[in-house]
C-alpha positions in Angstrom: -7.3 -52.6 -1.6 -6.6 -54.7 1.4 -4.3 -53.9 4.4 -1.8 -56.7 4.8 -1.0 -55.7 8.3 -4.6 -56.2 9.6 -6.1 -59.7 10.2 -9.6 -58.6 11.2 -11.3 -55.3 10.7 -14.8 -54.2 11.6 -16.1 -50.8 10.7 -19.3 -49.4 12.1 -20.8 -52.8 12.4 -24.4 -53.3 13.7 -26.4 -56.5 14.3 -29.8 -56.8 15.8 -32.2 -59.6 16.6 -36.0 -59.6 16.8 -38.3 -56.8 15.7 -40.6 -54.2 17.1 -40.7 -54.1 20.9 -38.6 -57.3 21.0 -35.7 -55.7 19.0 -32.3 -56.2 20.6 -29.2 -54.4 19.3 -26.5 -57.0 20.0 -23.7 -55.1 18.3 -23.9 -51.4 18.2 -21.6 -49.5 15.6 -18.6 -51.6 16.5 -15.2 -50.7 15.1 -12.1 -52.7 15.8 -8.8 -53.7 14.2 -6.8 -56.8 14.9 -3.2 -56.6 13.7 -1.7 -59.7 12.0 0.5 -61.7 14.3 -1.2 -60.5 17.4 -3.1 -62.2 20.2 -6.4 -60.3 20.7 -8.6 -60.7 23.7 -12.3 -59.8 23.5 -13.9 -59.2 26.9 -17.3 -58.4 28.1 -20.1 -59.6 30.4 -22.8 -61.9 29.1 -24.8 -60.1 26.4 -21.9 -57.7 25.6 -21.9 -58.8 21.9 -18.8 -60.9 21.8 -20.3 -64.0 20.4 -22.3 -62.2 17.8 -19.2 -60.3 16.7 -17.3 -63.5 16.4 -20.0 -65.3 14.5 -20.1 -62.4 12.0 -16.3 -62.7 11.5 -16.7 -66.4 10.6 -19.7 -65.8 8.3 -22.3 -67.5 10.5 -24.2 -64.2 10.8 -24.5 -61.3 8.5 -24.2 -57.7 9.8 -27.1 -55.4 9.4 -24.7 -52.5 8.8 -21.0 -51.9 8.4 -18.1 -53.8 6.9 -16.1 -56.8 8.1 -12.9 -58.1 6.5 -10.9 -61.1 7.7 -7.5 -61.6 6.1 -8.7 -59.0 3.6 -11.9 -60.9 2.6 -15.6 -60.2 3.3 -17.1 -63.1 5.3 -20.0 -63.4 2.8 -17.5 -64.0 0.0 -15.4 -66.6 1.7 -14.1 -69.3 -0.7 -13.3 -72.8 0.3 -9.6 -71.9 0.3 -10.3 -68.9 2.5 -12.2 -71.0 5.0 -9.2 -73.3 5.3 -7.1 -70.3 6.5 -9.5 -69.8 9.5 -10.0 -72.1 12.4 -13.0 -71.5 14.6 -13.9 -72.9 18.0 -17.3 -71.9 19.2 -18.4 -71.9 22.8 -20.7 -74.9 22.2 -18.7 -76.6 19.5 -19.3 -80.4 19.2 -18.4 -83.3 16.9 -20.8 -86.1 16.2 -21.3 -88.1 19.3 -20.6 -91.4 17.6 -17.2 -90.3 16.3 -13.9 -91.0 18.0 -11.0 -88.7 17.8 -9.6 -91.0 15.1 -12.8 -90.7 13.1 -12.9 -86.9 13.4 -9.3 -86.5 12.4 -9.8 -88.9 9.5 -12.7 -86.6 8.3 -10.9 -83.3 8.8 -7.3 -84.1 7.8 -7.9 -84.3 4.0 -9.6 -80.9 4.1 -6.6 -79.1 5.4 -3.4 -79.2 3.3 -1.4 -77.8 6.3 -2.6 -80.4 8.7 0.2 -80.9 11.4 0.3 -84.7 12.1 3.3 -84.5 14.6 1.4 -81.8 16.6 -1.7 -84.0 16.6 0.2 -86.9 18.1 1.9 -84.6 20.6 -1.4 -83.0 21.8 -3.0 -86.4 22.3 -0.3 -87.1 24.9 -0.5 -83.6 26.3 -4.3 -83.8 26.9 -4.1 -87.6 27.8 -6.7 -88.5 25.1 -7.3 -92.0 23.7 -7.9 -91.6 20.0 -10.3 -94.5 19.9 -12.6 -93.2 22.6 -15.9 -91.9 21.2 -17.1 -88.3 21.8 -20.2 -89.5 23.7 -18.0 -91.5 26.0 -15.7 -88.6 26.9 -15.9 -86.2 29.7 -16.8 -82.5 29.2 -13.1 -81.5 29.4 -12.0 -84.3 27.0 -14.6 -83.2 24.5 -13.4 -79.6 24.7 -9.8 -80.8 24.2 -10.8 -82.8 21.1 -12.2 -79.6 19.5 -9.1 -77.6 20.5 -6.8 -80.2 19.0 -8.6 -80.3 15.7 -8.5 -76.5 15.4 -4.8 -76.2 16.3 -3.7 -79.0 14.0 -5.2 -77.2 11.0 -2.4 -74.7 11.2 -4.7 -71.8 10.3 -3.5 -68.3 9.6 -6.1 -67.0 12.1 -7.5 -68.9 15.1 -10.9 -67.5 16.3 -12.2 -68.8 19.5 -15.2 -68.1 21.7 -14.7 -69.2 25.3 -12.2 -71.9 24.3 -11.2 -73.0 27.8 -14.8 -73.6 28.8 -15.1 -77.0 30.4 -11.3 -77.5 30.8 -9.9 -78.2 34.3 -7.0 -76.3 35.6 -4.3 -78.6 34.3 -5.9 -78.9 30.8 -6.3 -75.1 30.7 -2.6 -74.7 31.4 -1.8 -77.1 28.6 -4.1 -75.1 26.3 -2.5 -71.8 27.1 0.9 -73.2 26.6 0.0 -74.4 23.1 -1.6 -71.1 22.4 1.6 -69.3 23.3 3.4 -71.6 20.8 1.1 -70.5 18.1 1.7 -66.9 18.9 5.5 -67.3 18.3 4.7 -67.4 14.6 4.3 -63.8 13.4 2.2 -65.0 10.4 -0.5 -66.3 12.7 -3.2 -64.4 14.5 -5.3 -65.4 17.5 -8.6 -63.8 18.5 -10.5 -65.1 21.5 -13.1 -64.3 24.1 -13.0 -65.5 27.6 -14.5 -64.8 31.0 -11.4 -66.1 32.6 -9.4 -62.8 32.8 -6.3 -64.5 34.1 -6.0 -66.5 30.9 -6.5 -63.4 28.8 -3.9 -61.4 30.8 -1.2 -64.2 30.4 -1.6 -64.5 26.7 -2.9 -61.4 24.8 -1.0 -58.4 23.7 -4.1 -56.4 22.8 -7.6 -56.3 24.4 -11.0 -54.9 23.7 -13.7 -54.5 26.3 -17.3 -54.4 25.2 -20.6 -53.7 26.9 -24.1 -53.9 25.3 -22.6 -54.2 21.8 -20.4 -51.1 22.1 -16.6 -50.7 22.5 -15.7 -49.3 25.9 -11.9 -49.6 25.9 -9.4 -51.0 23.5 -5.6 -51.0 23.1 -2.4 -52.8 23.7 -2.6 -54.4 27.2 0.7 -53.1 28.4 -0.1 -49.6 27.3 -3.5 -49.7 28.9 -1.9 -50.8 32.2 0.6 -48.0 31.9 -1.8 -45.2 31.0 -5.1 -46.0 32.8 -4.8 -44.8 36.4 -7.1 -43.9 39.3 -6.2 -40.5 40.7 -7.7 -39.5 44.0 -7.4 -36.2 45.8 -8.4 -36.0 49.5 -8.8 -33.0 51.7 -9.4 -32.4 55.4 -12.9 -31.2 54.7 -12.2 -27.4 54.8 -11.6 -26.9 51.0 -14.7 -28.7 49.5 -15.5 -25.6 47.4 -12.3 -26.1 45.4 -13.0 -29.8 44.7 -16.6 -28.8 43.7 -15.2 -26.3 41.2 -13.0 -29.1 39.6 -15.7 -31.8 39.6 -17.5 -30.2 36.6 -14.4 -30.2 34.4 -12.8 -33.7 34.7 -9.1 -33.4 35.7 -9.3 -29.7 34.5 -9.2 -30.9 30.9 -5.7 -32.4 31.3 -6.8 -36.1 31.0 -9.3 -38.2 29.1 -11.5 -39.4 31.8 -13.2 -42.8 32.0 -14.9 -42.2 35.4 -15.4 -39.1 37.6 -16.4 -39.7 41.2 -16.6 -37.4 44.2 -17.8 -37.3 47.7 -17.6 -34.7 50.5 -13.9 -34.8 51.0 -12.5 -36.4 47.9 -12.4 -36.2 44.1 -11.5 -39.1 42.0 -10.8 -39.7 38.3 -10.1 -42.8 36.3 -8.0 -41.5 33.3 -7.0 -43.3 30.2 -4.0 -41.2 29.2 -1.9 -40.8 32.4 1.4 -38.9 32.1 3.5 -37.8 35.0 3.9 -34.3 33.5 0.1 -33.9 33.4 0.0 -35.2 37.0 2.3 -32.5 38.2 0.1 -29.8 36.6 -2.9 -31.3 38.2 -1.3 -31.3 41.6 -0.4 -27.7 41.2 -4.1 -26.9 40.5 -5.2 -28.4 43.8 -2.8 -27.1 46.4 -5.4 -27.6 49.1 -5.3 -31.4 48.7 -4.0 -33.2 51.8 -3.4 -36.5 50.1 -2.9 -37.5 46.5 -3.1 -41.2 45.4 -2.3 -42.6 42.0 -3.2 -46.3 41.4 -2.7 -48.7 38.5 -4.8 -51.6 37.4 -4.5 -55.2 36.5 -6.8 -56.5 33.7 -9.6 -57.5 36.1 -9.7 -54.0 37.5 -9.5 -52.4 34.1 -12.4 -54.5 33.1 -14.5 -53.6 36.1 -13.7 -49.9 35.8 -14.7 -49.9 32.1 -18.0 -51.6 32.8 -18.8 -49.2 35.6 -17.9 -46.3 33.4 -20.3 -47.5 30.7 -23.1 -47.9 33.2 -22.5 -44.4 34.6 -22.9 -43.0 31.1 -26.3 -44.6 30.5 
């Protein structure tokens, strides 16, 4: 039985490369769920497992363990019709160098029954592309724009992209994000993409997953994460260090789920993932000796960095 509310589902997925001493676990028991109609951002440093995860979703790689379903289907069982429902832009995607945009569209258009010709003509103007110019004669940004246009005009049910804005200049990136936002207005369409440009992710996604070394570090709706992930710092005048030491061993006295726990001589700090004002009041009452209490929120870049540091601390 398939879940019609889920576009992409991965359960306990593992994928390794090499063998023996050279074995690398690229994806480590990864579980995630992408709701239909959402824009899902996949974040992580180089080597986090983003590309491997995406390549398994589009059936370019098989998992060693676990289950993957995209639009209810297993990637290894994709039919031709199923593949038409998915558009994929890889980080290094290319079209044959001798082809022009006209040639590439002439090849692709008959394969996709929902091909959007008006959108194609509009995007040529938006990205200032000449349809007769060959791929090998185009700049890096123009080549990337050609691949983006071909993917968008397929009118897929799900658009999966790995670093799609790579090679685009600032203006072209803005055009791309604008078109991406148009896609997301359709509740029947789903977008999943990875990017190292966190500003792009923050402006477009409604859900985000942060990975490190093949594992999920933090995942959820972006607005909820911003609301509930907080850095809480207690500072003293140096005369009540014993009380802070008592609390350091039990993160936030068990009130909060703690991402990071940091202390020095005169301060105790937590990064918590389930901040609530009521819990904060109870925590303040447990530390009457504190001279100053600070509660700070995060933007996406700060969330990303805190998640990565937390993962490193746990190793």
